N, C-alpha and C positions, 0 to 999 in steps of 0.2 A: 483422468486428466487428458486433455486433447492438445496436441501441438500442431501448429501450421507446418506445412511441407517446407522444409528448409530451403528448397529451391525458389520459394516465393518471397524470401526475406528481403527487405529493403536494405540499401546501404545506409550507413550512419547518416550521411548527408541527406538522403531521401527521407529518412525517418525524421530528422530534425526539421526539414521543410514542412512535413505534415504537422508537427507540433507547433511550429510557428504560426499556423493557421488558427490555432485555438484562441478563443476570446475570453480567457479566464483572467479577468481583471480584479485587482484587490478591492475595488469599490462596487463590485457586482453583487447585488443583494440576492439574486437568484443563485449564483455560484456559492455564496455564503450559506444559503438554505440547503443546497445540495450537500455541501461538506459537513453541515451540522448533523447529517445522518450518521457520520462517524464521530465527530467531535463530542456530541452530547453523551453517547454511551461510553466513550473513552473517559471523559471527565468524570462521569459517575463511577466508573470502575477504579479510578486512581485514588489513592489516599492523598492527604494533604502533603505528606512527606515525599511523595513521588512527583518531583518537580521538574526533572530534566527529560527532554524529549528530542527526538530526531524525526523530521519529516523527510522520508526517503522517497525520492522521485517527485520533488515538489513542483517541477515545471517552472515556467517563466514567471508565474504569479503565485508566490508562496502564501496564499490566503489562509490555508489551514494552520500554518505556523503562526501567522498573525493572530488568528482566532484563539489559538491555545496560549499565546503570549498574553492576550487580553484577559484570559482566564487565570493568569498568574503563573504560567509554566515558563520555564527557561528553554527556549527552542534553538536548535541548530537545523540547517537544511542541507540536503544533498541531492544533486541531480547530475547525471552524466553530461548533460548539455548546458544546463543553466546555472548550476552551482556545483561544479566539480572540485570540491574542497576535500582533499584526502585526509586532512587532519581531523575532520569530524568523524571519520570512520575509525579513528584510533581511540575514541572515548567510550565510556559506558553510559547507558541511559536507563532511566526508569521506564521509558516507553519509546517505541518506534512506531510511526504511522506510515502507511503506504496507501494512498488513495488513488485508485484508477491508474496504477502503474504496473502492478504485478503481471498483468496480461501482456505487457510489452517485453518481458524478460525472455531472452533467448534460452538461457539455462537457469530457470528459477531456483534450482537447488543451490546454486552459488549464492544468490541473495538470501535465501532462507538460512543457510549456514552462517552467513555474515550477520544477519539479524539476531540469531540466537546468541552469537558471540558478543554483540553490542548490548544486549539486555543484562541488566543487573538481576540478581535473584528477586523473585516476585514481580519482575518487569512484565510489561504488557506489550504485545505486538498487536496492532490494530490495522486490519486490512479491509479495504473496500474495493470490490470488483464484482461485476455481474457473474453469476454462476449459471452454468448450463444444467438442465435437468435430465434430458434424455436425448437419444440420437435423433428422434423425429423433430423435436424442437430445435436441436442444434442445426439441422439442415436448413431451417427457415429463419434462423436467428440473425438479426441485423448486426449484433455486436461483433460477430466473426468477420463481417465485411470490411471493417476498418483494417487497412493493410498493415498498421502498426500493432494490431492485436494478434498475438501469435501463441499465447499460452492461455488455455481456458481451464477453469477449475470447476469441479463438481463439489457439492457439500461433502461427499464421501472422501474426496481428496483431502479436505481440511480435517476431517475426522481421523483419517489415517495419519496425517502429519502430527496431529495433537497426541494421538496414542503413541506413536513411535518415539516422539521426543518428550513424552511425559509432560505435556502442557494441558492446562485446563482450558476448555473450549466453550465459547458462547457465541450464539448468533443473535445479537440484540436487535437487528433491523435487516431489512432486505439488503442484500449485497454487502453486509458488514459482518466481519468475523473478528472476535477478540480471543487472543491466546494469552494465557498467563503462565509465566515461568514459575517453576517451583523454587523452593529455598536454595537448592544446591546450584 
């Protein structure tokens, strides 16, 4: 895993100003197609009984939550800037999704621990983020140039977390990772 130099971090106000520039609209078909890279494998992995989910880091346009609602799931959303609803973090869910948000976390171990606590047994954590492959490619990688991107993951990072926390792991698509919690 690679972290940005802590001296380069934006203030919360600067960070939100960057997010406000995003054009992620609920009626954007291109954005819908982009999010389907996570939604389709997630929906395939879920059983019919697994109906409750949390879109963590939903941003200003919670299209993924809308897509999953359209597929029959009962969704909640949480985002520190756009949906700071602490009560949704007090519930348990069949699945938690995080699309293009984990790379923004200052201390991703905190969110990781929270996610594991939010998941019911057999629950699924679905993460979408670009992964770096090696140091040479990292040096020239455009993804690291976004000043809000501060935590970067390698496939081995996710393999380590899955093994450590006894989660089943799947990489169903580029940039998509599914973790399945065991019965306990």
